[in-house]
C-alpha positions as CSV (number, residue, x, y, z in Angstrom):
1,M,93.6,110.2,111.6
2,R,93.7,107.6,108.8
3,F,97.0,107.8,106.0
4,I,96.0,109.1,103.0
5,T,97.9,108.0,99.9
6,G,96.4,110.5,97.0
7,H,97.7,112.6,95.5
8,T,96.8,116.0,93.9
9,T,96.7,117.3,90.7
10,R,100.1,119.6,91.2
11,G,101.5,115.6,91.8
12,K,102.1,116.0,96.0
13,S,100.4,114.2,98.5
14,V,97.0,115.6,99.6
15,F,98.9,116.4,102.7
16,Y,99.4,119.7,101.5
17,D,96.2,120.3,100.7
18,L,95.0,120.0,103.9
19,F,97.8,121.4,106.2
20,A,101.1,123.9,106.4
21,E,104.0,122.6,104.4
22,S,106.1,121.9,107.2
23,E,103.1,119.6,108.9
24,A,102.1,118.2,105.0
25,A,106.1,117.1,104.6
26,E,106.4,115.2,108.1
27,L,102.7,113.3,107.2
28,E,103.4,112.8,104.0
29,M,107.0,110.9,105.4
30,R,105.2,109.2,108.3
31,A,102.6,108.0,105.8
32,I,104.6,106.6,103.3
33,L,106.6,104.7,106.4
34,L,103.4,103.1,107.5
35,Q,102.2,102.1,104.7
36,A,105.7,100.5,103.9
37,L,105.5,98.4,107.1
38,T,102.0,97.9,106.8
39,T,102.3,96.0,103.0
40,W,105.9,94.2,105.3
41,L,103.3,93.2,107.4
42,H,101.1,91.5,104.7
43,N,104.3,89.9,102.7
44,Q,105.9,88.7,106.0
45,K,102.4,86.7,106.5
46,M,102.8,87.9,110.1
47,T,99.1,89.5,109.9
48,Q,97.5,87.0,111.8
49,A,100.8,86.6,114.3
50,A,100.4,89.8,115.8
51,A,103.0,88.3,118.1
52,A,105.9,87.3,116.3
53,A,105.8,90.7,114.0
54,A,106.0,92.3,117.1
55,E,108.7,91.2,118.7
56,V,110.9,91.2,115.4
57,L,109.6,95.1,115.5
58,G,110.5,95.6,119.0
59,T,107.3,96.8,120.1
60,T,103.9,95.2,121.3
61,Q,101.0,93.5,119.4
62,A,98.8,96.9,119.9
63,R,101.5,98.9,118.3
64,V,101.0,96.1,115.5
65,S,97.8,96.3,115.0
66,D,97.9,100.2,115.4
67,I,100.4,99.8,112.4
68,K,97.8,97.6,110.3
69,R,95.2,100.2,111.3
70,G,96.5,103.0,109.6
71,K,96.7,105.0,112.7
72,I,99.5,107.5,111.7
73,N,98.4,110.2,114.7
74,Q,99.6,106.7,116.8
75,F,103.6,107.3,115.7
76,S,106.0,110.0,115.3
77,L,108.1,109.7,112.8
78,D,111.2,108.9,114.3
79,L,109.4,106.0,115.8
80,L,108.4,105.0,112.3
81,V,111.9,105.0,111.1
82,K,113.6,102.9,113.9
83,L,110.5,100.0,112.9
84,A,111.1,100.5,109.1
85,A,114.8,99.5,110.0
86,R,114.1,97.0,112.2
87,A,112.3,95.8,109.5
88,G,115.2,95.7,107.6
89,L,113.3,98.7,105.1
90,H,116.6,100.7,104.8
91,P,114.8,104.1,105.4
92,R,116.8,106.9,103.6
93,M,115.9,110.6,103.2
94,K,116.6,112.2,99.8
95,L,116.4,116.7,100.1
96,E,114.7,118.3,97.2
97,S,114.6,121.8,96.6
98,S,111.8,123.5,95.4
């Protein structure tokens, strides 16, 4: 599964149209983190230097490739948070009541 970044007319991500609320919330967070890491890779000019990116992120070149390909199902939320922190992206969470 590739991540989906679009939004519904209600302002929530399309994950809420496809999954139960609890699963949609996690998928949305994973998609946001994965997109941020993809942007970071592009901005760092590490798209061709998978070894350098893998070293910074503390992972393998294969995992960097999975990030670039948007393979959301290959990453848990906690791993994406760790990778984002290693990239210096300072992930934070904000809770809102409905």
